[in-house]
C-alpha positions in Angstrom: -47.4 47.1 -60.6 -44.1 45.7 -59.3 -44.9 45.2 -55.9 -47.8 44.5 -53.7 -49.2 46.8 -50.6 -52.8 45.4 -49.9 -52.8 41.6 -50.4 -52.5 39.5 -46.6 -52.9 35.8 -45.8 -54.6 35.8 -42.4 -51.9 33.7 -39.9 -53.5 30.4 -39.4 -55.8 31.1 -42.9 -54.5 28.0 -44.6 -54.3 24.4 -44.4 -52.1 21.5 -46.4 -53.2 17.9 -46.3 -50.4 15.7 -45.7 -48.9 14.3 -49.5 -49.6 10.3 -50.5 -47.0 8.9 -53.1 -49.5 7.8 -56.2 -51.3 5.1 -55.6 -51.5 5.2 -51.9 -54.4 6.4 -49.6 -55.7 9.1 -51.6 -55.9 7.3 -54.9 -59.6 6.6 -54.4 -61.3 9.6 -54.3 -61.8 12.5 -57.2 -59.4 15.1 -56.4 -62.1 17.9 -57.1 -64.3 16.3 -54.3 -62.0 15.4 -51.9 -60.2 18.8 -52.4 -63.4 20.8 -51.7 -64.9 18.3 -49.1 -61.6 19.0 -47.3 -61.7 22.4 -47.7 -65.2 22.7 -46.3 -64.1 20.7 -43.2 -61.2 23.0 -42.7 -63.6 26.2 -42.6 -66.2 24.6 -40.5 -63.4 23.1 -37.8 -62.0 26.6 -37.9 -65.4 28.3 -37.2 -65.1 30.2 -40.4 -68.7 30.6 -42.9 -67.5 29.7 -46.4 -69.7 32.3 -47.4 -67.3 34.8 -46.6 -65.3 34.2 -49.6 -66.1 36.4 -52.3 -64.0 34.3 -55.0 -62.3 31.2 -55.7 -59.0 30.5 -57.5 -59.5 26.7 -58.3 -55.8 24.9 -59.2 -55.5 21.6 -60.8 -53.7 20.0 -63.2 -54.6 16.0 -63.9 -58.0 15.6 -65.1 -60.9 14.0 -62.9 -64.3 13.5 -64.0 -66.5 16.4 -64.1 -63.4 18.4 -65.6 -65.3 20.6 -67.2 -67.0 22.1 -64.6 -64.3 21.7 -61.8 -64.0 24.7 -60.7 -67.9 25.5 -59.9 -68.4 22.2 -58.6 -65.7 22.9 -56.0 -67.2 26.3 -55.5 -70.7 24.7 -54.6 -69.3 22.0 -52.6 -67.3 24.4 -50.6 -70.2 26.4 -49.5 -72.7 23.8 -49.9 -74.4 25.8 -52.4 -75.7 28.3 -49.6 -73.5 31.0 -51.6 -73.1 30.9 -55.1 -69.3 31.6 -55.2 -67.8 32.7 -58.5 -65.0 30.9 -59.6 -62.0 30.5 -61.9 -59.9 27.5 -63.0 -56.2 27.9 -63.2 -53.6 25.4 -64.5 -50.0 26.1 -64.6 -48.6 22.5 -64.0 -46.2 23.0 -60.8 -46.5 26.7 -60.7 -50.4 26.5 -60.0 -50.1 27.9 -56.4 -47.8 30.5 -56.8 -49.8 32.2 -60.2 -53.2 31.9 -58.1 -51.5 33.4 -55.1 -50.3 36.5 -57.4 -54.0 36.7 -58.6 -55.6 37.0 -55.5 -53.0 39.7 -54.6 -53.8 41.3 -57.9 -57.5 41.7 -57.0 -56.5 42.9 -53.2 -54.5 45.5 -55.1 -57.1 46.6 -57.3 -59.6 46.6 -54.6 -61.8 44.0 -56.5 -63.2 42.4 -53.0 -62.2 41.8 -49.4 -61.6 37.8 -49.2 -60.7 35.6 -52.0 -59.4 31.6 -51.7 -57.0 29.6 -53.3 -57.8 25.7 -53.6 -55.3 23.6 -55.0 -55.8 19.9 -55.2 -54.3 16.7 -57.5 -54.4 13.2 -57.7 -51.5 11.9 -59.7 -52.7 8.5 -58.9 -54.9 6.8 -61.8 -54.4 9.5 -64.1 -56.8 9.6 -66.9 -56.1 7.6 -70.3 -57.5 9.5 -73.3 -58.5 9.3 -77.1 -59.0 11.9 -79.1 -61.0 11.0 -82.7 -58.7 11.1 -85.8 -61.0 11.0 -88.6 -57.5 10.5 -90.8 -56.2 7.7 -88.6 -56.4 4.4 -90.3 -60.0 3.2 -90.0 -60.8 6.5 -88.1 -58.5 5.0 -85.5 -58.3 7.0 -82.3 -54.9 9.1 -80.9 -54.5 8.2 -77.5 -52.6 10.3 -74.7 -51.8 9.1 -71.0 -52.2 11.9 -69.1 -49.3 11.5 -66.5 -46.8 9.6 -68.4 -46.7 11.0 -71.7 -46.5 14.4 -70.0 -43.7 13.5 -67.7 -41.7 12.8 -71.2 -41.6 16.0 -72.2 -44.0 18.6 -74.6 -45.1 18.0 -77.8 -42.2 20.9 -79.0 -39.7 19.9 -77.0 -39.5 16.1 -76.2 -37.4 15.1 -73.4 -37.9 13.5 -70.1 -38.5 15.8 -67.2 -35.2 14.4 -65.5 -33.2 15.1 -68.8 -33.8 18.5 -68.6 -32.3 18.3 -65.2 -29.4 16.6 -66.6 -29.2 19.7 -69.2 -28.8 22.4 -66.6 -26.2 20.1 -64.4 -24.0 19.6 -67.5 -24.2 23.4 -68.2 -23.6 24.8 -64.7 -21.2 21.9 -63.7 -22.7 19.9 -61.3 -21.9 16.4 -60.1 -23.7 13.3 -58.7 -21.8 13.5 -55.4 -23.4 17.4 -55.0 -27.0 15.9 -56.0 -26.4 13.0 -53.3 -25.2 15.4 -50.9 -28.3 18.0 -51.2 -30.4 15.0 -51.4 -29.4 13.7 -48.0 -29.8 17.1 -46.4 -33.4 17.7 -47.6 -34.1 14.4 -45.7 -32.4 15.4 -42.7 -34.0 18.7 -42.8 -37.6 17.1 -43.8 -36.7 15.3 -40.2 -37.2 18.6 -38.1 -40.6 18.8 -39.5 -41.9 15.4 -38.0 -39.9 15.4 -34.7 -41.8 15.7 -31.4 -44.7 13.9 -33.1 -44.9 16.2 -35.9 -44.7 19.3 -34.1 -44.1 21.6 -37.4 -46.3 19.9 -39.4 -49.4 20.3 -36.9 -49.1 23.8 -37.1 -50.8 23.6 -40.4 -51.5 20.5 -41.5 -55.2 18.8 -41.8 -56.2 15.3 -42.9 -58.4 14.5 -45.6 -60.7 12.3 -45.2 -60.3 9.5 -47.8 -62.3 6.6 -49.1 -60.2 3.0 -49.1 -63.7 1.1 -50.0 -67.2 1.6 -50.4 -68.0 1.1 -47.0 -64.3 2.7 -45.3 -63.2 5.8 -45.0 -59.6 6.5 -43.6 -58.1 10.0 -42.1 -54.7 10.4 -43.9 -52.8 12.1 -41.0 -49.2 12.0 -42.6 -47.0 11.9 -45.7 -47.2 8.6 -47.2 -44.3 7.2 -49.3 -41.3 9.2 -48.1 -38.1 6.8 -48.6 -35.5 7.1 -46.4 -32.3 8.4 -47.3 -28.5 7.5 -46.3 -25.2 8.5 -47.7 -24.5 4.9 -48.5 -27.7 3.7 -50.3 -27.9 7.0 -52.5 -23.9 6.3 -53.6 -24.5 3.1 -54.9 -27.8 4.3 -56.6 -26.6 4.6 -60.3 -27.9 7.9 -62.5 -31.2 7.2 -64.4 -29.3 8.2 -67.7 -25.8 7.2 -68.7 -23.0 9.8 -68.1 -25.5 11.8 -65.7 -26.0 13.1 -61.9 -29.5 12.2 -61.5 -30.5 8.5 -59.6 -33.7 7.8 -58.4 -32.6 8.9 -55.2 -32.1 12.6 -56.3 -35.6 13.2 -57.9 -38.9 13.5 -56.5 -42.1 11.4 -56.9 -45.9 12.0 -58.0 -48.1 12.4 -55.1 -52.0 13.3 -54.2 -52.9 16.1 -51.8 -54.6 19.4 -51.6 -54.3 22.7 -49.9 -56.1 25.8 -49.3 -55.0 29.8 -48.7 -57.1 32.8 -48.0 -55.8 36.0 -49.1 -57.4 39.0 -48.0 -57.1 42.8 -47.2 -54.9 43.9 -44.4 -58.5 44.3 -41.7 -60.1 41.2 -42.9 -56.8 39.3 -42.4 -56.6 40.6 -39.1 -60.0 39.5 -38.2 -59.3 36.1 -39.8 -56.0 35.3 -38.4 -55.8 32.9 -35.0 -52.7 35.4 -33.9 -53.5 39.3 -35.4 -50.1 40.4 -34.1 -48.5 37.9 -37.0 -49.1 40.0 -40.0 -48.3 38.1 -43.6 -48.1 40.0 -46.6 -47.6 39.1 -50.0 -44.9 41.4 -51.8 -44.4 40.3 -55.4 -44.0 37.5 -58.0 -41.9 37.2 -60.6 -42.0 34.4 -63.8 -39.6 33.3 -66.2 -39.5 31.0 -69.2 -35.5 29.4 -70.4 -34.4 28.1 -73.2 -35.9 24.4 -74.2 -35.0 21.5 -72.1 -33.7 23.4 -69.2 -36.7 23.3 -66.8 -34.6 23.7 -63.4 -32.9 26.6 -64.2 -36.2 28.7 -64.8 -36.8 29.5 -60.9 -33.4 31.5 -61.1 -34.7 34.3 -63.2 -38.3 33.8 -62.1 -36.7 34.8 -58.1 -34.3 37.5 -59.8 -37.8 39.2 -61.2 -39.4 38.9 -57.4 -36.5 40.3 -55.9 -36.3 43.0 -58.2 -39.8 44.1 -58.3 -39.4 44.5 -54.6 -36.2 46.3 -54.7 -34.4 43.8 -52.5 -31.5 41.0 -52.8 -31.1 37.9 -52.0 -29.3 38.9 -48.7 -32.6 40.3 -47.3 -34.1 37.0 -47.4 -34.2 35.1 -44.2 -35.8 31.5 -45.2 -35.9 29.8 -49.1 -38.6 27.1 -50.3 -38.1 25.7 -53.3 -40.1 23.3 -55.7 -37.4 20.8 -56.7 -38.2 17.6 -58.5 -34.7 17.6 -59.0 -32.0 18.1 -56.6 -30.4 19.8 -59.4 -32.7 22.7 -59.0 -31.4 23.7 -55.7 -27.6 23.3 -56.8 -28.3 25.4 -59.9 -30.3 28.1 -57.9 -27.7 28.3 -54.9 -24.6 28.7 -57.8 -26.5 31.1 -59.5 -28.0 33.2 -56.4 -24.7 33.1 -54.1 -26.7 31.6 -51.2 -25.8 28.5 -49.3 -27.9 25.3 -50.6 -27.8 23.5 -47.5 -29.5 26.3 -45.5 -32.5 26.5 -48.3 -35.8 24.5 -47.6 -35.7 23.9 -43.9 -38.7 21.7 -42.6 -39.2 19.5 -46.0 -39.5 20.2 -49.4 -41.0 18.2 -52.6 -37.8 16.5 -53.3 -38.7 14.3 -50.2 -42.3 14.5 -49.4 -43.7 14.1 -53.0 -45.2 16.4 -56.4 -48.9 16.5 -56.3 -48.5 19.5 -59.1 -51.4 21.9 -58.5 -50.9 22.1 -54.2 -46.9 21.6 -54.5 -45.7 24.9 -54.0 -48.9 26.2 -51.8 -47.3 23.9 -49.3 -44.3 25.5 -49.3 -45.8 28.6 -49.0 -47.4 27.6 -46.1 -44.4 25.9 -44.8 -42.3 29.1 -45.4 -44.6 31.1 -43.3 -44.4 28.9 -40.2 -40.6 28.9 -40.5 -40.3 32.7 -40.7 -42.8 33.2 -38.0 -40.2 31.0 -35.6 -37.4 32.9 -36.7 -39.2 36.2 -35.3 -40.2 37.2 -39.0 -38.9 38.8 -42.0 -38.7 38.2 -45.8 -39.2 34.6 -47.6 -38.7 33.9 -51.2 -40.6 30.5 -52.8 -39.8 29.4 -56.0 -40.2 26.4 -58.6 -40.1 25.4 -62.1 -43.1 23.6 -63.9 -43.7 22.2 -67.3 -42.4 24.0 -70.5 -39.6 25.2 -68.8 -41.3 27.8 -66.8 -41.3 29.1 -63.4 -43.1 31.3 -61.1 -41.8 33.0 -57.6 -43.6 34.6 -54.9 -42.2 37.1 -52.3 -43.8 37.0 -48.7 -43.3 39.0 -45.4 -43.9 38.1 -42.0 -43.9 40.8 -39.5 
């Protein structure tokens, strides 16, 4: 099965919370509970009964309390136990959302059920610090792991900082610091489009979570937190993280917290659930890839090529492109290889600017891609992005 014909996303059948830089307003809440409660509030405000859901794919990457049953826990909160919703846990690092949408599309194609849901939620804040028994350690001393920081430094098989994989690709492709800084500045300008006119674009899809800030006080997080203003002068002054490199801290994203949810259904159900049945959103194809070790930012290229080939399309057929770009190098390498204009990708924002909560990161990109295509009058859109272990996943959608 190379392309899909039966998987649809209802227009307006999705939300993303704002993203909050780690240790910000979302740091206090268990991501499983916050994600499920936020999704349930969204369903009820949309006057959609969560009991219409036939299946849940739950995506998360940073362990929380009750991690073992997180998917069923989220399903129970989502439906308030009025329907026993089956669920499956999915973790593919930053490609989690892309893969969940592909799994939902497969289910629609097979006729497994009518309405599925992807709920993606993560909290990089206050990540767990785990210990593992080691009977052979000195005195039985345990092995320790810091869930976030240790894994930001690479995989056990190929130990390289995530940013170092970006430097490896930059050297191979021939990317300069000046090019990286120019892309960052452009991405920051594009994000300004989304927050212009009192955040008019973001309000098309964004939904505020209610978070705890103390035992007695809650807060509605209405907008992204932790976005750093970028200027040409400021970026020029920043030195590369690694000697002789091209990536300063200004050309990298930051860990964050957030969640998002997307309904995928049959065409008939999508029309029924849509806020505008004239707008039709179809999942067309999926692509995946793994590249040589420690070259993670190159992986979105073959993943996108696969998604395009599966749909029998070319990059010139694509009206809008969104990427998960933890490093400016990602976009530059993609554009150089695919032959598109790097400055025209990622309108209305990207993870390079508003942060990286991992599981929901590309889910928000898909939602923004849908809304951009609606404003453009329809067409094909491509989303692609890397994930840990030098892998990537890509999704192609059509709005008509």
